[in-house]
C-alpha positions in Angstrom: 37.0 10.5 66.7 33.5 9.8 65.5 33.5 10.5 61.8 33.0 7.6 59.4 35.1 8.9 56.5 38.3 9.4 58.9 37.8 5.8 60.4 37.7 4.4 56.9 40.7 6.0 55.9 42.7 4.8 59.3 41.1 1.2 58.8 42.7 1.2 55.3 45.9 2.4 56.7 46.4 5.9 55.4 45.5 9.2 56.2 42.6 11.4 55.0 43.7 13.3 52.0 42.2 16.8 51.4 43.0 18.9 48.2 42.9 22.6 49.4 41.2 24.4 46.5 40.8 27.7 48.2 38.1 30.4 47.0 37.1 31.8 43.9 40.3 32.1 42.3 40.5 32.5 38.3 36.5 32.2 38.1 34.3 29.5 38.8 35.1 27.5 35.7 38.6 27.3 36.9 37.6 26.3 40.4 35.0 23.6 39.1 38.0 22.4 36.9 40.1 21.9 40.1 37.3 20.0 41.9 37.2 17.5 38.9 41.0 17.3 38.8 40.9 16.6 42.4 38.5 13.8 42.2 40.5 12.4 39.2 43.5 12.2 41.6 41.4 10.0 44.3 41.5 12.6 47.1 39.1 11.9 49.8 37.7 15.6 50.1 38.0 19.0 48.5 38.1 21.9 50.7 37.2 25.5 49.8 37.4 28.8 51.9 34.1 30.6 52.9 34.4 34.4 53.8 33.1 37.7 53.0 35.3 40.8 52.6 33.4 42.8 55.0 33.7 40.4 57.7 37.3 39.1 57.3 39.2 42.2 56.5 39.2 46.1 57.3 39.5 48.7 54.3 42.9 50.0 54.6 44.7 46.8 55.7 47.4 45.3 53.3 49.2 42.2 52.8 52.9 42.7 52.4 54.9 40.1 50.2 58.2 38.7 50.2 59.2 41.1 47.6 57.9 44.3 49.5 54.9 44.5 47.2 51.4 45.2 48.9 47.9 44.3 48.1 44.7 45.4 50.0 43.5 42.8 52.1 39.8 44.0 51.5 40.0 44.3 47.8 41.7 40.8 47.8 39.0 39.1 49.5 36.2 41.0 47.9 37.7 39.6 44.6 37.9 36.0 45.4 34.9 35.3 47.9 32.5 32.5 46.9 29.0 33.6 46.9 26.1 31.4 48.3 25.3 30.3 44.7 28.9 29.5 44.0 28.5 27.3 47.1 25.4 25.6 45.9 26.9 25.0 42.4 30.1 23.4 44.1 28.1 21.4 46.3 26.1 20.0 43.3 29.4 19.4 41.4 30.9 17.4 44.4 27.7 15.4 44.8 27.8 14.4 41.0 31.6 13.6 41.3 30.8 11.5 44.4 33.4 13.4 46.3 33.0 15.2 49.8 33.9 18.7 50.6 34.2 21.1 53.4 35.2 24.6 54.1 37.1 26.9 56.3 34.5 29.6 57.5 35.9 33.0 58.7 32.9 34.3 60.6 29.6 33.1 62.2 27.7 34.2 59.4 30.1 31.9 56.9 29.2 29.1 59.3 25.5 29.9 59.1 25.7 29.5 55.4 27.8 26.3 55.6 25.4 24.5 58.1 22.9 24.0 55.3 25.1 21.6 53.6 25.7 19.1 56.3 29.4 19.0 55.8 31.9 16.0 57.4 34.2 18.5 58.9 34.8 22.1 59.5 38.3 23.5 59.1 39.9 26.5 60.9 42.6 28.4 59.8 45.7 29.2 61.9 44.7 33.0 61.6 41.7 32.3 63.9 43.4 29.8 66.3 43.4 32.5 69.0 39.9 33.7 68.0 38.1 31.9 70.9 34.7 33.2 70.4 34.8 32.0 66.9 36.3 28.4 67.7 33.4 28.0 70.2 30.8 28.8 67.8 32.2 26.6 65.3 32.7 23.8 68.1 29.0 24.1 69.0 27.8 22.8 65.7 28.9 19.5 66.8 30.8 18.5 63.8 34.4 17.2 63.6 36.9 20.0 63.5 40.2 20.4 61.6 42.4 23.2 63.5 45.4 24.5 61.7 48.2 25.6 64.2 50.6 27.5 62.4 52.1 30.7 63.7 51.1 29.5 67.2 52.7 28.6 70.4 51.9 25.5 72.6 50.2 27.8 75.0 48.0 29.2 72.5 47.1 25.8 71.1 46.3 24.8 74.5 43.6 27.6 74.9 41.9 26.5 71.6 41.8 23.1 72.5 40.4 23.9 76.0 37.8 26.5 74.4 36.6 23.6 72.0 36.3 21.1 74.3 34.5 23.2 76.9 32.0 23.8 74.3 31.1 20.3 74.2 32.9 19.3 71.0 35.6 16.4 71.5 35.8 15.7 67.8 39.0 17.5 67.3 42.2 17.1 65.0 45.1 19.3 65.0 47.0 20.1 61.9 50.5 21.0 62.0 51.2 23.9 59.9 53.9 26.4 58.5 52.4 29.8 57.5 54.5 30.4 54.4 53.7 30.1 50.8 55.6 28.1 50.0 57.2 26.9 53.1 60.7 25.5 53.1 61.5 21.9 53.7 64.0 22.8 56.5 61.1 24.7 58.2 58.9 21.9 58.0 59.7 20.6 61.6 57.7 17.4 61.4 58.5 16.3 64.7 56.0 18.8 66.0 53.5 16.2 64.9 54.8 13.9 67.7 54.9 16.8 70.1 51.1 17.8 69.7 50.3 14.1 69.8 52.1 13.9 73.2 51.0 17.2 74.6 47.2 16.9 73.9 46.5 13.3 73.4 44.6 14.4 70.0 44.9 13.0 66.6 47.2 15.2 64.4 47.7 15.9 60.7 49.4 18.1 58.4 48.6 21.2 56.5 51.5 21.0 54.0 52.7 24.1 52.3 56.0 22.7 50.9 56.6 22.4 47.0 56.6 18.5 46.6 55.0 15.4 48.2 58.0 14.7 50.5 56.9 16.1 53.7 53.5 14.7 53.2 54.9 11.2 52.9 57.2 11.6 55.9 54.1 13.0 58.0 52.1 9.8 57.2 55.1 7.6 58.7 54.9 9.9 61.8 51.2 8.9 62.3 49.5 12.1 60.6 45.6 11.1 60.2 45.0 14.1 57.8 46.9 15.4 55.0 45.9 18.7 53.3 47.7 20.2 50.3 47.1 22.8 47.9 46.0 21.9 44.4 46.6 24.0 41.2 45.5 23.3 37.6 48.7 24.6 36.1 51.4 26.6 38.0 51.6 29.0 34.8 48.0 30.3 35.9 49.9 31.9 39.0 46.9 31.8 41.0 47.1 32.8 44.8 49.1 30.2 46.8 50.1 28.3 43.5 54.0 28.0 44.6 52.9 26.1 47.4 50.4 23.9 45.3 50.7 20.7 43.3 49.3 20.4 39.9 47.2 17.2 39.2 50.2 15.1 38.1 52.1 16.0 41.3 49.0 15.3 43.3 48.2 12.0 42.0 51.7 11.2 42.8 51.2 12.5 46.6 48.1 10.4 46.8 49.5 7.1 45.5 52.8 7.5 47.7 51.0 8.7 50.9 48.7 5.5 50.5 51.6 3.2 50.2 54.0 4.3 52.9 52.3 2.7 55.9 51.8 -0.5 53.8 55.7 -0.4 52.9 56.3 0.0 56.6 54.4 -3.2 57.4 53.6 -4.5 60.7 57.3 -5.1 62.2 56.9 -8.9 62.5 59.9 -10.7 61.1 58.7 -13.7 58.9 59.3 -15.5 55.6 56.9 -14.2 53.0 55.3 -16.6 50.5 57.0 -14.7 47.7 60.3 -15.7 49.4 59.6 -19.3 50.0 60.9 -20.4 46.3 64.1 -18.3 46.7 65.1 -19.9 49.8 65.9 -23.1 47.6 67.1 -21.5 44.6 69.3 -18.4 45.9 70.7 -20.4 49.1 73.7 -22.7 48.8 74.8 -26.2 49.5 77.9 -28.0 49.6 79.3 -29.4 46.5 82.6 -31.6 45.7 85.3 -29.1 44.3 87.2 -31.9 42.8 87.2 -35.6 42.1 87.3 -37.3 45.7 88.4 -40.9 45.9 86.7 -43.2 48.4 88.1 -43.3 51.9 89.4 -39.6 51.5 89.4 -37.7 54.7 87.5 -34.4 53.8 89.1 -31.0 54.1 88.0 -27.6 53.1 89.8 -27.9 49.8 87.5 -30.7 48.9 84.5 -28.4 49.3 82.7 -26.1 47.1 79.9 -23.7 48.3 77.3 -23.1 45.6 73.6 -22.7 44.6 71.1 -24.2 44.9 70.2 -25.4 48.3 69.1 -29.1 47.2 71.5 -30.6 49.8 73.5 -30.1 53.1 73.6 -26.4 53.8 76.8 -24.5 54.4 76.4 -24.3 58.2 76.8 -27.8 58.4 80.3 -27.9 56.9 82.3 -28.4 60.2 80.4 -31.8 60.4 81.8 -33.0 57.2 85.6 -31.9 57.6 87.7 -34.8 58.9 85.1 -37.5 57.8 85.9 -40.5 55.3 84.1 -40.7 52.2 82.3 -44.0 51.5 82.4 -44.0 47.8 84.1 -41.9 44.9 82.4 -38.6 44.3 83.0 -37.0 41.2 83.7 -33.1 40.8 80.5 -30.8 41.0 78.4 -33.4 42.7 76.0 -32.5 45.4 77.1 -34.0 48.6 74.8 -36.2 50.5 75.2 -37.5 54.0 75.2 -41.1 52.7 78.4 -40.6 50.8 80.2 -40.2 54.2 
């Protein structure tokens, strides 16, 4: 993967962290506040969604929610779409904050708009994994691609990978994803990350829709190179997908823990750390006299106490002392030395 930002993260030992902000949920001032909050959390990128209602949804189609309620897909997307001016303002804000951004286009016209911003990645949603003509169009731009694989079979993922690579784009990261907002921890099935790694020989990340940082931390330990998570300013706002989102305090915790997990795992080499050296003497033990011992006494176990610190003969040498006579009187609680025997 020839992408400087991703390589920087891998060299540091943690995945690329993306805060999913979405579209114009709650108005542009809220969207901008979310960008500022994401930057304050220390994420690597923020992500938006670029679509137009006319090209993503058909009038008369509906979303049906878990409680049975419905909403018009066309009306939903029309209400929340980001205009070109919105994109310009968000680009300027991200530049001001020193944070990079990317977006998920849903149509070739969205792609044409995004091309003017020279983005480091394109992200495609799980809904477009089987939209091979569109994947080829995205791939043809030559930018690294993050491809979500939710609600898809391995065969469908294989067709998508083949289409992207046939278009000449080898800069591809697959994102394991469960399309449920929120998704249950027991549905996370993080071992799919390893399945995708083995099946396609590609870097794999996680688009995480659970309700805390736990699965993102586990995914990092399993080799995920990207972690994408939804951000909300406040769950009380009840913006779309807020149940699958973290607020800024929770997101900061995710960033900190994801960046810590591989450091905690270490390199697997068992060695004595510099910080442990002082404790080797203070916490280990030596052989002391348990009682007064007269000169010429044949040492038995009852004569010996094993206590801290380890300034003298170590306990593993106890068998070498037993049965030997003492040369001098040894008072109780004395550190035993070899020249006393």
